[in-house]
Structures are given as C-alpha cells and as structure tokens.
N, C-alpha and C positions, 0 to 999 in steps of 0.2 A: 682707680683702676681703669683699664682700657674699656672700650665699648663692648668687648666680648662678655663683660659682666651682665649685659642686658639680655643675654641669650635666654630664650624661653623653652620650656619643655612642652611639646604639643599634647593636647588632650587626646586620649586614645579614641580611635574611630569605632563606631558601631554602625548598625544599619540605619540608625536614626538620622534623619536629615538635620536635626538640631545639633547632634554631635558633629556631623560633618561641617556644619557652619562654624562651630566652635574651633575645629581644627584649622579651617581656612583663616579665621580671624587671628588665631595664634600665629599662623605662618606669616601673616602680614606684618607682625611685630618683630620678626626675626631679622637680624642684620645679614643673614646668609640663607642660601636656598633651603627650602623644606625638604626633608628626606622623603623617600618613596611612600611612606605611610606613617600615620600617627600611631604611636605605640608607647607602652610603658617601659619596655626593655632598655636598659642602659648598656650601650655598646662600648667595649673597653679594649684598648691595646695596652699590653703589659710589657714594660721594659725593665729587666732585672738581670744582673750578671752573676748573682749568687744562686745556684740551683736550689738550695734548701729554702731560701726566702721565696723563690719563685713557686716552688711546690706548695709552700704554706699559703701564699696568696690565692693560688688556684683552688686549694681546698676550701678556703673561706668563701670564695665567690661561688663555687659549685653548690653550696648549700642554699642558694637563693635563686629563685626563678626569674627575678628581674634583672639579673646580670648576664651578659653574654660576652665572653672573651673572644674577640675577633682574631687576635694574633698575640703571640708572646715571643719576644726577641731578647737578645742579650747584649746588643751593642747599640750605640747611639745612631750609627749610620742605618742599621736595619730598622730601628725605631722610627726615624724620620721618614724612611721610605714606606713603612707600613702605615703610619698615621696619614701620610699624604695620599696613599692609595685607598685606604678604607674609610677615612674621615669618621673616626669614632666620636662618641660623646665625651669620653674621658680617656686620658692617657696617664697611666701610673708610672712614675719614674723614681729612681733613687737619687739622693742628693749627690752622691759620689759614684761615678761610673767609670769602669776601666776603659782604656783607649785614649783617643786624642780629644774627646769632647766631654767636658764635665757635665754632671747632671744639671748644674745651674745654667750652663750655656745651652743645654738641650731644651730647657724650659723656654728660653727665648727663641730658639730655632723652630720649635714646634708651632709657634704663632704664624710662621711664614708658610706652613704647609697644610694646616687644618684649622678647624674651628673648635677643637676639643677643649674641655676644661683640663687643666694640668694639676694632678695630685702628686705631691712629692711624698714618698714613703721612706722615712729615714731613721737612722739610729743616732745621727749627729744633731745635737740640739743646742749648739751655741747660738746666742742671740744674733750674732752677725750673719750666720748661715741662714737663719730664718729671714732676716732683713734682705739679704741679697737674693734669696729665692723669690721673695715677694717682688723685689725690684725687677727680676728677670721675667716675671709674669705668671708665677705659680698662683693657682686659685685656692689651694689648700695644702697643708702639710700635716702628715700623720706620723706619729712616733711608731717605730717598729716594736716598741715595748708596750704599746697600748693594747687593750683588749680587742679581740676580733670584731666585736659588735660596733666598736668605735670606727673602725675602717669602713664597715658596711654603712654606718650612719653618715659618715663623711661623704662617701661616694654618692649616696642618694641626695644629700643636702646640697652638694656642690652643683647639682644640676637643676635645682629648684629655681623657678622664675623669680620668687620673692627674695632670694638670697642676695646679700650684698656684703662686701668686705671679704677679707681673708679668713679661712677656717683653719684653726689650729687644733687638730685632733690629738689629744694627749700630750700637747706641748704647752709649756708656760708662755704666755704672751709676753714678749720683751717689754721691759720696763719703759723703754722709749721707742715703741713701735713707730716707724716712720722717721727714725733718726737719719737714715741714709736716703734722703730725698734729694736728688740732684737739682741744682739751680738751673742747669742746662742739661737736656737729655744726653745720656751716654751714647757714644757711637757703638756700632756692632762690635768693633775690636775692643773697645774699652769695657763693654759688658763681659766679653770673653776673658779678658785679662783680670777683671775684678773677680770672676769666678775662680780663676786659678790662684789668685792671691788668697782668697778665703780657704782654698784647699791647702795652703801652706807652702806654695812653690815660691822659690826665690826668683829674682829677675833673670838670673842665668838659666834656671830650669824652665821658666816661662819662654825665654827666647829660644831654647832648644825645642820646646814643645811646638811652638808656632813657626819655627824656622825663620826667625828674624834676628836682627842685631840686638844686643843688650841695650844699646843706646836708644833704640826704638822703643823697647819695653819701658825704659825709664821715662821717656817722654810721655808715653801713654799713662803711666802711673801718676806722674805729676798732674796730668789733666784730670784723671779720675779723682784724686784727692782734692783738687781745687773745686771740681763740680760738686763733690759731696760735702765740702766744707769741713774737712778734717785735715789736721796738720801733717800726719805721717801714718805709716802702716800700723804702728802700735795703737794709735788712736782709733784707726779704722776697725781693728780686730778686738779691741778691749771690750769687756762686758760692762754694761751699765750697772753701777752699784747703787 
C-alpha cells in the first residue's frame, strides 16, 4: 500500500506535560501536518447517493461519541470538495455512485485532495470489485449486509497506527487477493476506465461517459490488460474458482 498506511492517530492531550510530549512525538511520525489538537474523535465525511442508506449510516454513527460527521453529500464532486476543505480522518464512499465519477475512481481522486482513510461501504461483493477498489487506494471495504457493529469496528480499526493491509469487513477475502497487481502503474485515465469496466460499461458507453473516441478507449483497455497481465475482459472480470 501507499505511504498513507503509515498514518498515526495522535494520543489525546491532557494537562500532563508527558501527554503533550507524546502528542508531539506522534506528530513527528506523521507524513502530513498535525491537526489543531490531539483527540480521540474520528472525523468523517460521508458520501452516499441513496437516502435510506445515508440515514442508516448516520443513525449508526450517532450512537457513538467517538465519531463526528463533518459533512454528508450525495455526489462525487461534492464529496471531493468537502474532503479537500475539511480534511477528515475517514471518508465513507459507495462502490457505485451515480453521476460521471464511479466510486472506484472516487477512491483514487480522494488521494489527491486529502489524507483521509477511504472506507468503501458496498453491497457489491464480486472479487474483481474488491481487487479494483484496493488498486484504487481503498483502505477498507465493508458489506452493507454486515452487522452495524462491524462498520463501527472497521472505522475505528482503519485509523489505528498498528494497522496494516486492507480491511474486509463482512466480505470474503478473494481467493487470489493481489491478482490484479500492475507490472507498470496505471495512469489516471487507465484507473478511471478500469473502474468503468468493472461497472460493466462497454467501450462505447465508456467513450460516451468520458467524451472520447471509442478507439481511444480501446487503446487504453489494451494497455490496462497488458499491465495487469490478463488476456481479455472476461479474464479480468472472472471470479477465481
């Protein structure tokens, strides 16, 4: 995973100079600026375009004092703007999101605007979707069918300093996790197109979505398949047996 996995949670401050020293030491280990104060509260931006799911997540988080929802939005554009402005600890996103930006592409785009952990909350559990979400930079995936306490546990765990690797809350670990490891890093556009392929879009629909020629999409698809070491789309999307 990228260097953001080294992120630390600062020790809460007290009047004790020892605690203050611990906070300072923790800050020195972080790859990005220390927040205004050391605290336990996990700051969250919530992106979800289904009102019922949104209300459900809000209700779960409201039951716990260590979560604070900074903002809740329904589109990728709003989510990126909110995350960039508020710099939360965690951003919760769906795997599939309405509009012109997929949830998978949103995972990647969030890396450019904030230092937050990205938790994908999804009802789609195909192995390839898990793989591609990880490739796009997700820190955790949680099934919408999982118990509420599993979402809470994942949100806390994903922020822990000692945590390493992807967290799969309520999801089966793919039989060949890491199957889609590119020999050469995918470009921004290739990651975008890969997310759309996983969503089931044809080359024509991808071209329409991105406002490019179909031939351009085909060129990118060939490059994606070559870098991932798979022979065709079917091999990319098939489940490991």
